[in-house]
ROLUM-446625 format. One record per residue (C-alpha): x, y, z negated; residue in three letters. Coordinates in steps of 0.1 Angstrom, whole numbers, padded with zeros to 4 digits, always signed. Each point is the difference from the previous one (the first is absolute). Layout:
BEGIN
XYZala
...
END
This chain:
BEGIN
+0160-0059-0094met
-0007-0037+0000thr
+0019-0026+0020ser
-0019-0027+0018arg
+0009-0034+0012ala
+0011+0000+0036ser
-0028-0006+0025ser
+0002-0017+0034ser
-0006+0033+0018thr
+0031+0011+0019ala
+0013+0035+0002tyr
+0025+0017+0022ser
+0035+0009-0011glu
+0006+0018+0033ala
-0002+0037+0006ser
-0038+0001-0002gly
+0001+0025+0029lys
-0016+0001+0035leu
+0020+0025+0021asn
+0012+0016-0032asn
-0035+0004-0013val
-0011-0020-0031asp
-0031-0022+0003leu
-0029+0001-0024tyr
-0036-0011+0002ala
-0034-0004-0017val
-0014-0036-0001ile
-0035-0010-0007gly
-0033-0014+0013asn
-0017+0022+0012pro
+0026+0026+0007val
-0011+0019+0031ala
-0017+0026-0022his
+0032+0008-0019ser
+0014+0035+0001ser
+0034-0011-0014ser
+0018+0002+0033pro
-0011+0036+0005leu
+0009+0008-0036ile
+0035-0014+0001his
+0007+0015+0034ala
-0008+0034-0016ala
+0022-0007-0029phe
+0029-0010+0023ala
-0003+0032+0020arg
-0002+0021-0032gln
+0031-0016-0015thr
+0020-0006+0031gly
+0001-0038-0005gln
+0005-0024+0029gly
-0027-0026-0003met
-0026-0018+0020arg
-0033-0012-0016tyr
-0023-0026+0013glu
-0033-0016-0010ala
-0001-0038-0002ile
-0033-0020+0000leu
+0007-0033-0018ala
-0024-0029+0000pro
-0010-0007-0036glu
+0018-0034+0000asp
+0032+0014+0015ala
+0012+0028-0022phe
+0033-0015-0010ala
+0008-0010+0036ala
-0006+0036+0012asn
+0021+0014-0028val
+0028-0023+0009glu
-0003+0009+0037ser
+0001+0037-0008phe
+0031-0005-0022ala
+0018-0020+0027gln
-0006+0030+0024arg
+0020+0021-0024gly
-0030+0016-0018gly
+0010+0021-0031lys
-0033+0003-0018gly
-0037-0009+0001leu
-0031+0016-0014asn
-0025-0028-0009val
-0037+0005+0001thr
-0031-0022-0005val
-0002-0029-0004pro
+0037-0007-0005phe
+0011+0019-0032lys
-0001-0030-0023leu
+0018-0022+0026glu
+0027+0026+0005ala
+0007-0001-0037cys
+0010-0037+0004lys
+0023+0007+0029leu
+0021+0026-0019ala
+0033-0010-0016his
-0001+0029-0024arg
-0029+0021-0013leu
-0001+0036-0015thr
-0017+0004-0033glu
-0032+0013+0015arg
-0001-0029+0025ala
+0007-0025-0028glu
-0028+0014-0021ala
-0025+0000+0029ala
+0012-0034+0015gln
-0009+0017+0033ala
+0024+0016+0025val
-0007+0026+0027asn
+0036+0008+0009thr
+0028-0023+0010leu
+0035+0011+0005ala
+0026-0022+0017phe
+0036+0002-0010gly
+0033-0018-0004his
-0012-0013-0034asp
-0034-0013+0012gly
-0035+0013+0001ile
-0011+0026-0026leu
-0037+0001-0008gly
-0016+0032-0012asp
-0035+0014-0005asn
-0005+0037+0007thr
-0038-0001+0001asp
-0004+0012-0036gly
+0026+0027+0003ala
-0018+0012+0031gly
-0034+0000-0017leu
+0012+0019-0031val
+0019+0024+0022gly
-0031+0009+0020asp
-0024+0002-0029ile
+0023+0018-0025ala
+0021+0022+0023ser
-0020+0006+0032asn
-0035+0000-0016leu
+0011+0014-0033gln
-0022-0024-0019phe
+0012-0007-0036pro
+0004-0037-0007leu
+0012+0003-0036gln
-0030-0008-0023ala
-0022-0007+0030ala
-0026-0028+0000arg
+0009-0020+0031ile
-0020-0027+0018leu
+0019-0022+0024leu
-0022-0020+0024met
+0016-0032+0013gly
+0027-0024-0012ala
+0020-0007+0031gly
+0035+0011+0012gly
-0010+0037+0002ala
-0012+0000-0036ala
+0030-0019-0012arg
+0023+0026+0015gly
-0019+0029-0015ala
-0003-0012-0036leu
+0035+0007-0014leu
+0004+0035+0014pro
-0035+0009-0011leu
+0006-0013-0036leu
+0033+0019-0001gln
-0021+0032+0002gln
-0016-0010-0033arg
-0037+0001+0008pro
-0025-0003-0029arg
-0011-0033+0014met
+0004-0018+0034leu
-0028-0025+0007thr
+0003-0026+0027ile
-0032-0013+0015val
-0002-0028+0025asn
-0027-0022+0015arg
+0019-0030-0013thr
+0005+0008-0037arg
+0028-0025-0005ser
+0022+0020+0024arg
-0006+0032-0019ala
+0008-0018-0032asn
+0033-0013+0014glu
+0011+0036+0008leu
-0011+0012-0034gln
+0021-0026-0017glu
+0030+0007+0023arg
+0000+0038-0005phe
-0013+0004-0036cys
+0035+0006-0013ser
+0003+0031+0022tyr
-0030+0019-0014gly
-0037+0001-0007ala
-0016-0023+0025val
-0031-0022+0000met
-0019-0021+0025ser
-0037-0006+0007cys
-0025-0009+0027asp
-0024+0024+0016tyr
-0029-0008-0023ala
+0021+0013-0029asp
+0003+0035+0014leu
-0036+0009-0008gln
+0001+0032-0022gly
+0037+0007+0005gln
+0015+0031+0016gln
+0034+0006+0016phe
+0021+0030+0010asp
+0016-0019+0028leu
-0014-0029+0020val
+0024-0016+0025ile
-0011-0025+0026asn
+0029-0024+0008ser
-0023-0026+0016thr
+0002-0007+0037ser
-0037+0007+0005ala
+0005+0034+0016ser
+0024-0016+0025leu
-0030-0021+0012lys
-0024+0029-0001gly
-0017-0015-0030glu
-0010+0014-0035leu
+0016-0017-0030pro
-0023-0015-0026pro
-0024+0027-0012ala
+0010+0021-0030leu
-0027+0010-0024pro
-0015+0035+0000pro
+0018+0025-0021gly
+0034-0016+0003ile
+0017+0032+0011phe
+0008+0024-0029ala
-0002+0037+0004arg
+0028+0012+0023gly
+0008-0036+0010ala
+0022-0009+0030leu
-0010-0029+0022ala
+0031-0014+0019tyr
-0001-0026+0027asp
+0034-0015+0009met
-0013-0006+0035met
+0000+0028+0026tyr
-0016+0008+0033gly
-0022+0025+0018ile
-0028+0013-0022gly
-0010-0013-0034leu
+0003-0037-0008thr
-0032-0018-0013pro
+0015+0003-0036phe
+0006+0037+0003leu
-0035+0005+0015gln
-0014-0018-0031phe
+0022+0022-0023ala
-0013+0031+0016gln
-0036-0011-0004glu
+0006-0009-0036gln
+0014+0034-0009gly
+0038-0004+0000ala
+0016+0034+0000ala
+0027-0009+0024arg
+0004-0029+0025phe
+0032-0007+0018val
+0013-0028+0022asn
+0034-0016-0001gly
+0018+0019+0027leu
+0021+0019-0025gly
+0009-0032-0018met
+0010-0015+0034leu
+0024+0028+0007val
+0014+0001-0036glu
+0006-0038-0002gln
+0016+0002+0035ala
+0023+0028-0013ala
+0010-0023-0029glu
+0007-0028+0024ser
+0021+0023+0021phe
+0020+0009-0030phe
+0006-0037-0008val
+0013-0005+0035trp
+0018+0032+0008arg
+0008+0017-0034gly
-0018+0032+0011ile
-0033+0014-0012arg
-0020+0015+0029pro
-0025+0028-0005lys
-0035-0014+0000thr
-0022+0031+0002ala
+0005+0007+0037pro
-0006-0036+0009val
-0032-0002-0021ile
-0012+0031+0017glu
+0009-0014+0035met
-0019-0032-0007leu
-0031+0018-0015arg
-0002+0021+0031ser
-0002-0032+0021arg
-0028-0015-0021thr
-0024+0029-0004thr
END
């Protein structure tokens, strides 16, 4: 765990409770689509924890002010979603190893010793792919699309699974190169742009871009990119197939899955950071899937 210089963001030393119920929230822009309040309410019921969970829509130029306001209300923890994961990293006084490696934070915990920044995205992704989907990551050829906060959070946990190669592709090549340099000491990782993918095949293709959130297709992948038995995984989730998963289906991917399982698994990891209890994820995933089909 890495210590950080103190930031100007205040945090509450008070009880952090509202009517004996601890306060948590997800903060982002947009945030209305988030299933996090539903997920954490289910976790709280399952584990008997007294907690209240809100959704906070923060203007893009007022993230720190909203975090400070939340902390002053006695908030105990925040989930951070787009576009604030990099900014959240700067607000934390201390970082976990995975957050330090990613330089992106999706979980803030407020305590007597300041603000802890963590990143549970990668753990949630690996948990869904390896455990829920039973897809082997060791020795796999992985393509990770995108170089933003979501990609940063996924890289260390993916590389810890010892894939044969993890390739980062991004529309802006320099950003992919930056991540390759940052994570090359953790395993076999390379960077490229989309033109370099011609003739290559991958066992797992992960879309970490925000294109699906906007209902758009990421930059076109070349034909034949999906190896036999390949899994196409979109970190975004919603009703029906995302444009990326539709593309994967048309291009012959054997399996195509959205990020609903990742969402629940990373939420469970955040819940553990805050409460010290690991909730069961399978019934919550099933509950959410029944609502989106």
